C-alpha positions as CSV (number, residue, x, y, z in Angstrom):
1,M,28.9,38.7,-52.1
2,S,32.3,37.4,-51.0
3,D,30.7,34.3,-49.4
4,R,29.7,33.0,-52.8
5,K,33.3,33.5,-54.1
6,T,35.1,31.9,-51.3
7,S,32.8,28.9,-50.5
8,P,33.8,25.8,-52.5
9,L,30.4,24.3,-51.9
10,V,28.3,27.1,-53.3
11,V,28.0,26.8,-57.1
12,P,25.6,28.8,-59.3
13,E,22.9,26.3,-60.2
14,T,22.5,27.9,-63.6
15,T,25.9,26.6,-64.7
16,L,25.0,23.0,-64.0
17,G,22.6,20.5,-65.5
18,R,20.4,18.5,-63.1
19,R,22.6,15.4,-63.6
20,S,25.9,17.1,-62.9
21,L,24.5,18.8,-59.8
22,L,23.4,15.4,-58.5
23,Q,26.8,14.0,-59.3
24,G,28.4,16.8,-57.4
25,M,26.2,16.2,-54.4
26,A,27.1,12.5,-54.5
27,G,30.8,13.5,-54.4
28,I,30.2,15.6,-51.4
29,L,28.3,12.8,-49.6
30,A,31.3,10.5,-50.3
31,T,33.6,12.9,-48.5
32,G,31.6,12.7,-45.3
33,M,31.0,16.4,-45.4
34,A,27.2,16.1,-45.7
35,P,26.3,16.8,-42.0
36,A,27.9,20.2,-42.2
37,V,26.3,21.1,-45.5
38,F,22.8,19.7,-44.9
39,A,22.7,20.1,-41.1
40,Q,19.1,20.8,-40.0
41,E,18.4,24.1,-38.5
42,K,19.3,24.0,-34.8
43,I,16.4,23.5,-32.4
44,V,15.4,26.1,-29.9
45,L,12.8,25.3,-27.3
46,R,10.9,28.3,-25.9
47,Y,10.5,27.5,-22.2
48,L,7.6,29.4,-20.6
49,G,7.6,29.7,-16.9
50,T,8.5,31.8,-13.9
51,A,12.1,33.1,-13.4
52,V,12.4,31.1,-10.1
53,N,12.2,27.8,-12.1
54,Q,14.4,28.9,-15.0
55,D,18.0,28.2,-14.2
56,K,20.7,29.2,-16.6
57,K,22.9,26.2,-15.5
58,I,20.2,23.7,-16.3
59,A,19.9,25.2,-19.8
60,E,23.7,25.2,-20.3
61,K,24.0,21.6,-19.1
62,F,21.2,20.4,-21.4
63,K,22.7,22.1,-24.4
64,A,26.1,20.6,-23.6
65,D,24.5,17.1,-23.4
66,T,22.2,17.4,-26.4
67,G,23.0,20.4,-28.6
68,I,19.4,21.7,-28.1
69,D,19.0,25.3,-27.0
70,I,16.6,26.4,-24.3
71,Q,15.2,29.9,-24.6
72,Y,13.7,31.1,-21.3
73,V,10.5,33.1,-21.5
74,A,10.1,34.4,-17.9
75,V,6.7,35.8,-16.7
76,T,4.7,35.8,-13.5
77,T,2.8,32.8,-12.2
78,D,-0.5,34.4,-13.3
79,D,0.9,35.3,-16.7
80,V,2.1,31.7,-17.3
81,T,-1.6,30.7,-17.1
82,K,-2.8,33.6,-19.2
83,R,-0.3,32.7,-22.0
84,A,-1.4,29.1,-21.9
85,V,-5.0,30.1,-22.3
86,T,-4.6,32.9,-24.9
87,A,-1.3,32.3,-26.7
88,P,-0.5,28.6,-26.8
89,N,1.7,29.0,-29.9
90,S,4.0,31.3,-28.0
91,F,5.9,28.5,-26.3
92,D,7.2,25.0,-26.9
93,L,7.3,23.9,-23.3
94,I,5.4,25.2,-20.3
95,D,6.5,25.0,-16.6
96,T,3.3,25.7,-14.6
97,E,1.8,24.9,-11.3
98,Y,-0.6,22.0,-11.0
99,F,-3.3,24.3,-9.6
100,S,-3.4,26.2,-12.9
101,L,-4.5,23.2,-14.8
102,K,-8.2,23.7,-13.9
103,K,-8.0,26.8,-16.0
104,I,-5.8,25.5,-18.8
105,I,-7.0,21.9,-19.6
106,P,-10.6,22.9,-20.5
107,T,-9.2,25.1,-23.3
108,G,-7.6,22.1,-25.0
109,N,-4.4,24.1,-25.4
110,L,-2.2,21.4,-23.8
111,K,-1.8,17.8,-25.1
112,G,-1.5,14.8,-22.9
113,I,2.1,13.7,-22.4
114,D,2.5,10.1,-23.5
115,A,3.9,8.2,-20.6
116,K,5.2,5.6,-23.0
117,R,7.7,8.2,-24.3
118,I,8.9,9.1,-20.8
119,K,11.6,6.7,-19.8
120,N,11.2,7.2,-16.0
121,A,7.4,7.7,-15.9
122,D,7.0,4.7,-13.6
123,K,9.5,6.1,-11.2
124,I,7.8,9.4,-10.6
125,T,7.2,9.8,-6.9
126,P,3.8,8.3,-5.8
127,L,3.1,11.7,-4.1
128,F,1.9,12.7,-7.6
129,T,0.5,9.5,-8.9
130,K,-1.2,8.2,-5.8
131,G,-1.1,11.0,-3.2
132,E,1.1,8.9,-1.0
133,V,4.5,9.3,0.8
134,A,6.1,6.1,2.2
135,G,2.8,4.2,1.6
136,K,0.7,6.7,3.6
137,K,-1.9,9.2,2.2
138,V,-1.1,12.8,2.6
139,G,-3.5,15.8,2.9
140,D,-5.2,16.6,-0.4
141,Q,-7.2,19.8,0.3
142,G,-6.7,22.2,-2.6
143,T,-5.4,21.0,-5.9
144,A,-3.4,17.9,-5.0
145,P,-1.5,16.8,-8.1
146,K,-3.2,13.3,-8.1
147,K,-6.5,15.0,-8.8
148,V,-5.3,16.6,-12.0
149,M,-2.4,14.3,-13.0
150,Y,-4.1,12.3,-15.8
151,L,-6.2,12.8,-19.0
152,P,-8.5,10.2,-20.6
153,G,-6.8,10.8,-23.9
154,E,-4.1,12.9,-25.6
155,K,-6.6,15.7,-26.6
156,A,-8.9,15.5,-23.6
157,K,-10.3,18.6,-21.9
158,T,-11.2,16.9,-18.7
159,F,-9.3,15.1,-16.1
160,A,-9.2,11.3,-15.6
161,D,-10.3,9.8,-12.3
162,A,-7.6,7.1,-12.5
163,P,-4.1,6.8,-14.0
164,T,-3.9,6.6,-17.8
165,Q,-1.3,6.7,-20.5
166,F,-1.6,10.5,-20.8
167,M,-0.3,12.8,-18.1
168,T,-1.1,16.5,-17.8
169,L,2.3,17.6,-16.6
170,I,5.6,15.9,-15.7
171,P,6.7,17.2,-12.2
172,T,9.7,19.6,-12.2
173,V,9.9,20.9,-8.6
174,Y,7.7,20.8,-5.6
175,N,8.0,21.5,-1.9
176,A,5.9,22.0,1.3
177,D,6.0,25.5,2.6
178,T,5.7,26.9,6.0
179,L,6.7,30.0,8.0
180,G,10.2,31.4,8.0
181,I,11.5,32.7,11.3
182,R,14.5,34.5,12.8
183,P,15.3,32.3,15.8
184,D,18.0,34.6,17.0
185,L,15.5,37.4,17.3
186,I,12.5,35.4,18.5
187,K,14.4,33.4,21.1
188,R,11.7,30.9,21.9
189,P,10.1,27.8,20.2
190,I,7.6,28.4,17.4
191,N,5.4,25.5,16.6
192,S,2.1,26.8,15.2
193,W,0.8,28.8,12.3
194,A,-1.2,30.8,14.9
195,E,2.1,32.6,15.8
196,L,1.9,34.7,12.5
197,L,-0.9,36.8,14.1
198,N,0.5,36.7,17.6
199,P,0.5,40.4,18.9
200,E,4.0,39.6,20.3
201,F,5.3,40.1,16.7
202,K,3.3,43.2,16.0
203,G,4.9,45.2,13.2
204,K,7.4,42.4,12.6
205,A,5.3,39.9,10.7
206,A,4.7,39.6,6.9
207,I,2.4,37.6,4.6
208,L,2.7,36.6,1.0
209,N,0.7,39.0,-1.2
210,I,-0.3,36.5,-4.0
211,P,-4.0,36.0,-3.3
212,S,-4.4,32.3,-4.2
213,I,-1.4,31.4,-2.0
214,G,-1.6,34.0,0.7
215,I,-5.2,33.0,1.5
216,M,-4.1,29.4,2.1
217,D,-1.5,30.6,4.6
218,A,-4.2,32.7,6.2
219,A,-6.5,29.7,6.4
220,M,-3.8,27.7,8.1
221,V,-3.6,30.5,10.7
222,V,-7.4,30.7,11.1
223,E,-7.6,27.0,11.8
224,A,-4.6,27.1,14.2
225,L,-6.4,29.9,16.1
226,G,-9.5,27.7,16.4
227,L,-11.7,30.2,14.6
228,H,-12.9,27.8,11.9
229,K,-12.4,24.3,10.5
230,Y,-12.4,24.3,6.7
231,P,-13.7,21.3,4.8
232,D,-11.3,22.4,2.0
233,K,-9.0,25.3,2.5
234,G,-8.4,25.3,-1.2
235,N,-12.0,25.7,-2.2
236,M,-13.7,28.0,0.3
237,T,-17.3,29.2,0.4
238,K,-17.9,33.0,0.2
239,A,-18.7,32.9,3.9
240,E,-15.3,31.2,4.6
241,I,-13.5,33.8,2.4
242,D,-15.3,36.6,4.3
243,L,-14.2,35.1,7.7
244,T,-10.6,34.6,6.6
245,I,-10.2,38.1,5.1
246,K,-12.0,39.7,8.2
247,T,-9.3,38.1,10.4
248,L,-6.5,39.4,8.2
249,I,-8.0,43.0,8.1
250,E,-8.3,43.1,11.9
251,A,-4.7,42.0,12.3
252,K,-3.5,44.5,9.7
253,R,-5.4,47.4,11.3
254,A,-3.9,46.5,14.6
255,G,-0.4,46.9,13.0
256,Q,0.5,43.3,12.8
257,F,2.1,43.3,9.4
258,R,5.4,45.1,8.5
259,S,4.9,44.1,4.9
260,L,2.8,42.2,2.4
261,W,5.4,40.9,0.0
262,K,5.2,39.7,-3.6
263,D,8.8,39.3,-4.6
264,F,11.2,36.6,-3.6
265,N,14.0,39.1,-3.1
266,E,11.7,41.3,-1.0
267,S,11.1,38.3,1.4
268,V,14.8,37.7,1.7
269,N,15.6,41.4,2.4
270,L,12.8,41.7,5.0
271,M,14.2,38.7,6.9
272,A,17.9,39.4,6.5
273,S,17.4,43.0,7.8
274,G,15.5,41.9,10.8
275,E,12.6,44.1,10.0
276,V,10.5,40.9,9.9
277,V,11.0,38.0,12.3
278,I,8.2,35.7,11.2
279,Q,6.5,35.5,7.7
280,S,5.2,33.4,4.9
281,M,8.4,32.1,3.2
282,W,9.7,29.8,0.5
283,S,12.5,27.3,1.2
284,P,15.0,28.9,-1.3
285,A,14.4,32.3,0.3
286,V,15.4,30.8,3.7
287,T,18.5,29.4,2.0
288,A,19.3,32.8,0.5
289,V,19.2,34.4,4.0
290,R,21.4,31.7,5.4
291,T,24.1,32.3,2.7
292,K,24.4,35.8,4.1
293,G,25.5,34.2,7.4
294,I,22.2,35.1,9.1
295,A,20.1,32.7,11.2
296,C,16.9,31.8,9.5
297,T,14.7,28.7,10.0
298,F,12.1,27.1,7.7
299,Q,9.9,26.2,10.7
300,P,8.0,22.9,10.9
301,L,4.6,23.5,12.4
302,K,2.3,21.1,14.2
303,E,-0.6,21.8,11.8
304,G,1.4,20.8,8.8
305,Y,2.6,22.3,5.5
306,R,1.0,24.1,2.5
307,A,2.4,22.2,-0.5
308,W,2.9,23.3,-4.1
309,A,4.1,21.6,-7.3
310,A,5.0,22.6,-10.8
311,G,5.5,20.5,-13.9
312,F,6.3,20.5,-17.7
313,G,3.5,20.6,-20.2
314,L,3.3,20.5,-24.0
315,P,1.2,22.8,-26.2
316,A,-1.4,20.9,-28.2
317,T,0.0,22.2,-31.5
318,L,3.6,21.0,-30.9
319,S,4.7,18.5,-33.5
320,G,7.7,17.1,-35.5
321,R,11.2,17.8,-34.4
322,K,10.2,20.4,-31.8
323,L,7.9,17.8,-30.1
324,D,10.7,15.2,-30.2
325,A,13.1,17.8,-28.6
326,A,10.6,18.6,-25.9
327,Y,10.3,14.9,-25.0
328,E,14.1,14.7,-25.0
329,F,14.3,17.6,-22.6
330,I,11.7,16.1,-20.2
331,N,13.5,12.7,-20.3
332,W,16.9,14.5,-19.7
333,F,15.4,16.4,-16.8
334,L,14.2,13.2,-15.1
335,D,17.5,11.5,-15.6
336,G,19.2,12.7,-12.5
337,W,21.5,15.7,-13.0
338,A,18.8,18.3,-12.9
339,G,17.1,16.5,-10.0
340,A,20.3,16.5,-7.9
341,Y,20.9,20.2,-8.8
342,L,17.4,21.1,-7.6
343,N,17.6,18.9,-4.5
344,R,20.7,20.9,-3.5
345,Q,18.6,24.1,-3.5
346,G,16.1,22.7,-1.1
347,Y,13.5,21.7,-3.7
348,Y,12.4,18.1,-4.3
349,S,12.8,16.3,-7.6
350,A,10.2,14.1,-9.4
351,V,12.3,10.9,-9.7
352,L,14.2,10.5,-6.4
353,E,16.2,7.4,-7.6
354,T,18.0,9.1,-10.5
355,A,18.7,12.2,-8.4
356,K,20.2,10.1,-5.6
357,A,22.6,8.6,-8.1
358,K,24.0,12.1,-8.9
359,M,24.4,13.2,-5.3
360,E,27.2,12.4,-2.8
361,P,25.9,10.1,0.0
362,F,26.4,12.8,2.6
363,E,24.3,15.3,0.5
364,W,21.5,12.8,0.1
365,A,21.6,12.0,3.9
366,Y,21.3,15.7,4.7
367,W,18.7,16.8,2.1
368,M,16.5,13.7,1.9
369,E,17.0,11.6,5.0
370,G,17.1,14.3,7.7
371,K,20.4,13.2,9.0
372,P,23.1,15.5,10.5
373,A,25.5,16.8,7.8
374,A,28.7,14.7,7.7
375,Q,30.4,17.8,6.3
376,D,29.5,21.3,5.2
377,I,26.6,21.4,2.8
378,K,27.0,23.7,-0.2
379,A,24.6,25.3,-2.7
380,P,25.2,24.6,-6.4
381,S,26.9,28.0,-6.5
382,G,29.4,26.9,-3.9
383,E,28.3,28.9,-0.9
384,V,28.0,27.0,2.4
385,L,24.3,26.5,3.3
386,A,24.7,24.4,6.4
387,K,27.7,23.6,8.6
388,A,28.7,20.0,9.4
389,G,26.5,18.6,12.1
390,S,23.4,20.6,11.3
391,V,20.1,19.0,10.3
392,R,17.7,20.2,7.6
393,D,14.7,22.1,8.8
394,G,11.7,19.8,8.7
395,G,13.9,16.7,8.7
396,S,13.5,14.0,6.1
397,Y,11.5,14.0,2.8
398,E,9.0,11.6,4.4
399,A,8.6,13.9,7.4
400,R,8.0,17.1,5.4
401,M,6.1,15.8,2.4
402,G,4.2,13.4,4.6
403,G,3.1,16.3,6.7
404,I,1.1,18.2,4.0
405,A,-2.1,19.7,5.1
406,C,-3.2,21.4,1.9
407,W,-2.1,22.3,-1.7
408,N,-2.0,25.6,-3.6
409,A,-5.3,25.9,-5.4
410,V,-7.6,28.0,-7.6
411,M,-11.0,28.2,-5.9
412,D,-14.4,28.0,-7.5
413,E,-15.0,31.4,-5.9
414,N,-11.6,32.7,-7.1
415,T,-13.0,36.0,-8.5
416,Y,-14.7,36.8,-5.3
417,M,-11.7,35.7,-3.3
418,V,-9.4,38.1,-5.2
419,Q,-11.8,40.9,-4.7
420,K,-11.9,40.4,-1.0
421,W,-8.1,39.9,-0.8
422,N,-7.7,43.3,-2.5
423,E,-9.9,44.8,0.2
424,F,-7.4,43.4,2.8
425,V,-4.5,44.9,0.9
426,A,-6.2,48.3,0.7
427,A,-7.4,48.2,4.4
């Protein structure tokens, strides 16, 4: 092989005695060339999550800063959970929603994250650690992060009732969702979840077709219509599931829904085309419609928001340099650059203080304080998201995250709920 002939550092070991080989190595060390010769194999972290949370620019920036590669493994929300339960050795870092932890933690497949190894652990927003925003408790129906945030020990399979040294996940992104509307086509104020089933929008409404999330939106509508008051929308009884699905089926048969969407891009296209004027929507989807120059509002509603949150977890088997690299990535993620990047997309970051330091004052004022934009607001990609003078939908961080009514959840009656949801889809 030509490599063996041309490389001055590759010498047939059979021609050397042990002593002369060691002397040769000592000479190499003296030249300062050792790192190139003995460089450890580069680290690649397999990052399991949904495509929505896997951003190429974040991976590129992390590699530029640390030399560590991120290999994205993109699957659906449900498949993230399935992999965590059935194939915990297929990833080095998981980005999953907090509501999935009730399925994952009992398997013992995730290890507690040692807060002592997380530099900004004490600066993580109290929304997660205490269930508070600006010192006030927020709604905790469903799987509020504070309920599943801590473990009694690193290898625990149950949740701790109070804060401990070991955390289940370190928050990545979170938000409070509501309905998206086309104000230019509706042309009147919308202030209640009940409007989703208003016959005025017959054939121009849409709902999210992911059962565990769609049913929460439906429950917000049922309560807003005064049909039922749920003790916990995130953990319904069979009778409550029946009532909720019955309401949806009646609306569907009356022609209320133009679509039951599953895909982010589908929700964007429905809204941008004007086929739909009111629907379940995610904040980045509203942003995507706006970048097309089309009016779209992420509408605050009097009954409050349905919140969700995702976070980084570590497989129980991770050890050595891979474990160190995973901690390095988590610490880097909380250090500000990634947080600022996500905030500019309409998400919220786990450590607000470090993200603020990486944002321009006018950006922070618009995204986080609910103040009019002092100049045009741009997405990370450079497109204008909001013109100077405009105000963010929902206002400040405190107004939106302080207005949470419930959190995404997995119900005790999940199997029954999915069965009934499928009846709605098929109706």
